[in-house]
BAMI-564750 format. One record per residue: residue in one letter; z, y, x of N, C-alpha, C in turn. Coordinates in steps of 0.001 Angstrom, whole numbers, plus 524288, in hexadecimal, padded with zeros to 5 digits. Layout:
N
aZYXZYXZYX
...
This chain:
159
mB97CEB22CF7B2A3B9B30B23A87B707B98A6B212C7BBCB
sB9802B24387BFB7B956AB22557C461B9973B21517C897
rB992BB1CD47CAE2B9CC0B1B7D7CF2BB99D3B1BE97D444
aB9BF7B1EDE7D7EDB997CB1F507DD0DB9A3CB1A307DFEA
rB961AB18427E1FEB9641B13597E4D5B98BEB144D7EA29
lB9C88B11237EB85B9F1FB11977F08FB9BA6B0F1F7F4B7
tB9992B12717F7ECB9645B10927FC27B9970B109980132
rB9751B0E0C8050CB99E1B0DF080A2AB9A7BB137680C49
rB966AB16AB80BA2B968CB1C0F80D8AB9AE2B1F2380AE1
rB9B63B1EA2805B7B9F82B2176802E2BA4E7B1F9780486
aBA56BB1A8680535BAA7FB1869806CDBAC03B1A6E80C33
lBA852B1A6080FDDBA96DB1C5E8151ABAA92B2232814F8
gBA7A5B2509811C6BA889B2AAA8114BBADF2B2BD280F23
aBAF85B28F580B1BBB4BAB29C0808DBBB8EFB286180CD1
gBB810B242E80FACBBBD1B22B8813BEBBC2DB26D6817F3
gBB7BCB290E8196ABB7A1B2D2B81D5DBBA98B31F681B92
lBB9E2B3369816A5BBCC7B37E681493BC29FB36D081491
gBC3F6B320481355BC983B308E81377BCBC4B30EF818F4
lBC8CCB2F2981CC6BCA92B2F9382234BCB22B353C823D8
lBC781B38918222CBC7E5B3E148237BBCCCEB407E8212A
aBCE3EB3EDD81C8EBD2FAB40F181A18BD7CFB3FA381D4C
fBD7C3B3B1681FD3BDC33B399C82322BDBA9B3BD9828A3
aBD6F6B3C9282A7DBD61CB3E6F82FCEBD7BCB441A8307B
aBD6C6B476682C92BD80FB4CF782D19BDDEBB4DCD82E01
pBE16CB4B7E82ACEBE6FDB4C3A82BF2BE897B49CF83128
aBE655B455883280BE7AAB42E183782BE5E5B464C83C01
qBE13FB489683B7CBDF37B4C0E83F83BE2BFB50D484002
aBE45AB531983B9DBE7CEB57A883BB4BED10B563E83E15
aBEEFAB518583D01BF400B4FDB83F38BF39EB4F5B8451B
gBEF4BB4D198470ABEE91B4CA884CACBEE0DB51FA84F36
eBEB10B555F84CBCBEA6BB5AA884EB0BEFA8B5D8484E9C
gBF2A1B5CBF84A71BF7C3B5F3184A04BFB76B5D6284E47
sBFB3CB586B84F87BFE88B564A853A7BFD38B58BC858ED
vBF834B595185A05BF67FB5BCC85EE4BF84FB617785EFC
lBF77EB643E85AB4BF916B69BB85A6BBFEF4B6A5E85B03
lC01E0B66CA858B2C078FB670685918C0952B665985EC6
gC06DCB62B886183C0815B61F98670AC06D3B66C886A42
lC0261B694086923C00EDB6E0686BE9C04BDB727386AA8
wC0640B72EA865B5C0A03B76F786427C0F23B764C86727
rC10F4B716F86782C15E0B706F86A52C156EB72098700C
rC110FB70C38727AC1054B722D877FBC101BB781A878A7
eC0D76B7AC88750BC0D0CB808087562C124FB832A874AF
qC1552B8167870D8C1A54B83FC87015C1DFDB82D287496
aC1D69B7E4487708C207DB7D0A87BBCC1EE1B809A8803C
aC19CAB8197880C2C17EBB8525884D9C19E8B8AAA883E5
eC19BDB8C5387F05C1BBEB918A87DBBC2180B91FE87F4E
fC248AB8E1C87DEFC2A1BB8E0B87F57C2AB8B8E3E88543
aC27DBB8AEE88804C286AB8A7888DB1C26EAB8F8389081
fC22B8B920E88ECDC2117B96E58915CC24F0B9B5B8906B
gC2828B9ADF88C6CC2C00B9EF088B59C3179B9DA388D26
aC3225B994888FC5C3768B976589114C39C8B99F7895E2
nC36B7B9CB7898FCC38BBB9EE389DE3C381EBA4CF89E01
aC3C8CBA77C89E64C3C84BAD3989E62C39ABBAF798A31D
gC3A1CBAD058A79CC37B0BAF128AC5BC3263BACC58AD88
aC2FA8BAAF58A99DC2A9FBA85C8AA58C2668BAC438ABF4
pC2236BAA5B8AE66C1DD2BADC68AFB8C1BCDBB0A88AAE0
pC19B2BB55F8AB8CC1818BB8948A714C13F3BB61A8A38C
eC1086BB2E28A5BEC0C75BB0858A26FC0EAFBAC8189E91
fC1375BAAB389F77C15D6BA6F889BDBC1663BA9488965F
aC17A0BAE5B895FFC1838BB0D9890DBC130EBB0C688DE1
rC0EBFBB1CF8909DC099DBB1C288E19C082ABAC3688C6A
iC0933BA86E88FC7C07F2BA2FE88E73C0B59BA129889E9
rC1042BA2D4889DBC13AEBA17C88573C118DBA3BF8805D
aC0FA8BA89288089C0D63BAAF887BDEC089ABA7E887A0A
hC0571BA60E87DBCC00EEBA2D387C4BC02C0B9DC3879BD
aC06D8B9B5F87BE4C08E6B96858799AC0ABCB977E87402
aC0D2BB9BF98730DC0EE4B9D4486DBCC0A33B9DAF86A0D
eC05EAB9FF586BF4C011EBA03E868D1BFEF0B9ACC867C9
hBFF33B976E86BAFBFD56B920F86B04C009FB8F27866FD
vC05BFB8FE78673EC094BB8D7186373C07C6B8F2485DEE
aC06D7B942F85D39C0569B963185809C002AB94028563C
aBFC5AB93D2859B1BF732B91C885848BF781B8C05856CE
lBFA7AB8902859C0BFB0DB836C85888BFE29B829985385
aC01F0B85FD85272C04E3B859A84D86C013DB8677848E4
tBFD8DB8A0D8496ABF9B1B8AFB8454FBF65EB862384472
qBF4B7B83A0848ADBF196B7EE18483FBF4C6B7A68845D9
lBF9BEB7A1184746BFD1EB760F844EEBFD8BB76DA83F0C
aBFE36B7BB183D75BFE8BB7CDA837DABF97DB7B5B83518
aBF515B7C2A837BABF005B7AE583560BEF61B75148345D
vBF1F8B71C983774BF1A7B6C2183684BF66CB6A2F83377
gBF970B6DCF8315CBFDC1B6C6482DECC02D6B6B1A830A4
lC036FB6CB383586C0848B6BAE83859C0B24B70BD83981
gC103DB7057839AEC1362B74CC83B4CC147CB74638411E
tC1765B781784313C18D4B77F984898C1E84B763C84911
pC1F9EB731484CF5C2501B714884DB5C2867B759985005
rC2D4DB7475850A5C30D1B783B85323C2F31B78ED858D1
rC2FFBB7DA085AB4C2ECBB7ED28602CC3309B7CB2863B7
aC318DB7BBC86893C355BB7A1886C82C391BB7EA886D7A
rC3E13B7D6586DE0C41FCB818086EB0C446DB81498741C
dC434FB7D1A876F1C4551B7CB787C4AC41C7B793C87F86
vC42ABB79458848FC3F55B767F88846C3F1EB70A588728
aC4340B6E738851EC4373B68D488415C3F45B671A8802E
hC3D39B6AB587D01C3962B695487908C33C1B6AA587AA2
lC32E6B6BD587F8BC2DAFB6D2288172C2B1CB6865883F6
dC25EDB687F8843CC232DB647D88747C2477B656488D05
aC2349B61958904DC24F3B61BF895CDC22E0B6684898BC
aC1DDFB67D189811C1B99B6C3789AEBC1E07B71638993C
aC1EE7B720E89433C2157B76DE89246C2707B773089418
aC29B7B72C589422C2F28B72BA895F3C2F80B743989BB6
rC2BCCB724589EE0C2BBFB73BF8A472C2B12B799C8A512
lC278CB7BE68A212C26BEB81888A25BC2B99B84728A07C
aC2DE2B82C189C36C3282B856D89A2DC36F8B854F89E1E
rC3773B80FA8A0F2C3BB3B807A8A4C7C3A78B83728A9D9
aC359CB830C8ABB6C343FB85388B0D0C3267B8AE38B088
gC2F45B8C248ACA7C2D37B91698AC1EC2979B930D8B068
tC26F1B8F5D8B2E0C236EB90948B73CC1DBAB909B8B58B
rC1A84B93448B8ACC14E1B93418B7B3C12B2B8DBE8B815
aC14B7B8AAA8BBB9C12D4B854A8BC61C13EEB82108B777
aC189BB82AB8B546C19EBB7FC98B07AC169CB81B88ABEC
aC15A0B86CD8ABC1C1259B88FD8A798C0CC1B87068A811
aC0ABBB86F58ACD7C0568B85088ADB8C04F3B7F4A8AC43
aC08F0B7C3E8AD87C08DFB76AC8AC29C08D8B75F78A63D
lC0BE7B79288A379C0BF5B78DE89DC1C068EB7A4A89B99
eC043FB7E7889D8BBFF1BB801789BA4BFAF2B7BF789CC7
rBFB28B79A08A159BF770B757D8A2C1BF804B70E789EF4
eBFCD8B6F7F89DB9BFDC6B6B3689A10BFBD9B6C9D89496
lBFCB2B717B892F2BFADBB731B88DC5BF4EAB730288D6D
vBF243B74678919DBEC8EB740D891A9BEAE8B6E6C89098
eBED6EB6ABF8931FBEC0EB65398925FBED71B635188CE2
vBF1DAB650688AD4BF373B637C88588BEF70B65638818D
yBEDD5B6A3D8821CBE9FDB6C6787E70BE4A6B69DA87F26
rBE330B68CB883F6BDE2DB6632884F1BDE1BB60CD88258
aBE267B5E02882AEBE2BAB58D488042BE2DBB592987A4E
aBE505B5D638782EBE586B5DEC87284BE05EB5F3F86FD2
lBDD07B622287263BD83CB640086FD9BD4F1B5FC486D3E
pBD3E9B5B5986FC6BD0ABB576086D2FBD31EB551786836
aBD82BB55B28678BBDAD3B538F862EFBDAD1B575D85E52
lBD825B5BC585EE2BD824B5FCA85ACFBD2ACB606685887
pBD19BB5DC385432BCC58B5DDB85201BCAE8B62FA84F43
dBCEB9B65EA84D74BCDA6B6ACD84ABEBCC21B6EFE84EB7
gBC7A1B715184DFFBC598B751E851B8BC90CB79E285276
kBCB5DB7BD784E49BCEB5B807784EB2BD3B7B7F3C851AD
vBD5E1B7AB2850A8BDA98B790E85372BD94AB784A85934
aBD4F6B75B285A3DBD358B74CA85FABBD26FB79F586282
mBD04FB7DDB85FCABCF66B82E88623DBD493B8588863AF
tBD86AB853186047BDD92B875E86171BDFDEB84B78663E
vBDF9FB7F978665FBE1CBB7C9E86AB8BDECEB7DBB86FC9
aBD9ACB7E3186F79BD692B7F6B87427BD7DFB84DD87636
tBD8DBB8883872C2BDA55B8DC887464BDF8FB8DB987737
iBE33AB8AB98752BBE856B8A44877B7BE7C8B878287CF5
lBE47AB838D87D37BE35CB80E88822FBE16BB84DA88638
aBDDCCB8832884AFBDBB7B8C2888844BE002B8FDF88A11
sBE38DB912B8869CBE7E6B949A8880BBEB55B921288C35
hBEC66B8D0C88B9DBEF98B8A5488F84BECC2B89E4894C4
aBE7A4B892E8949CBE4A3B89168997FBE4FBB8E6B89C2E
qBE4C9B928D8991EBE551B97D289B46BEAC3B989089DA8
hBEEC4B96B789AFDBF41AB971C89D12BF487B94418A249
eBF222B8FB78A288BF23BB8CB48A765BEFC7B8FD58ABD7
lBEB7EB92788AAACBE8F5B95C58AEA1BEC70B9A688B025
iBEED9B9CE18AC55BF246BA15E8AD53BF6CFB9FD18B0DD
lBF8D1B9B2D8AFF9BFD49B99598B2FCBFBB1B97658B869
gBF6A1B97238B971BF4C2B95B58BE98BF4D3B8FE98BFC5
aBF50BB8CAE8BBD3BF567B87178BCACBF00FB84718BCD6
hBEC0BB87378BB81BE6D6B84EA8BB39BE3A7B86A58BFF2
pBE045B83428C20CBDD19B84A68C6A0BD9DAB89938C5D5
lBD82CB8AB08C10DBD50EB8F5F8C00BBD839B94608C0D0
aBDD5DB93FF8C070BE0A3B98A98C105BE049B9ADD8C68B
aBDF47B978C8CA52BDEE9B99418CFC2BD990B9B9D8D0F6
aBD5A8B9A7C8CDB8BD051B9C5C8CEBEBCFC1BA2268CDC4
């Protein structure tokens, strides 16, 4: 019977594997938390863009994009083992920017919401180590930047 000699290298290697076993779920939990926050913001935007019957015509298109974003983020949440929470049913459950849009229904409020979403997504990207998840989030970020341009809130819109 041969006993493998425990060397420093083997001990460190075993410890490293043990750390990796704990790091993967922790990483997924952090990623899930970021995705959950993004999902909440998207569903709030979807609600807000649909809250005003007399809203500018581009609001319907932006709302449809928000619905696509909600679905894409729900898929990513499922991939990290999380479900989606209940959707907001009234203005009281929205973030401040979405609530302003839902109440006012103006292009200025919509542009402010889109500008804020661009920043939220920009801040979220570095916290997403999975390349596929990061690509989904970057695509949604680009969509919000486009919305900001459409609404005329960005300096490039005047060019």
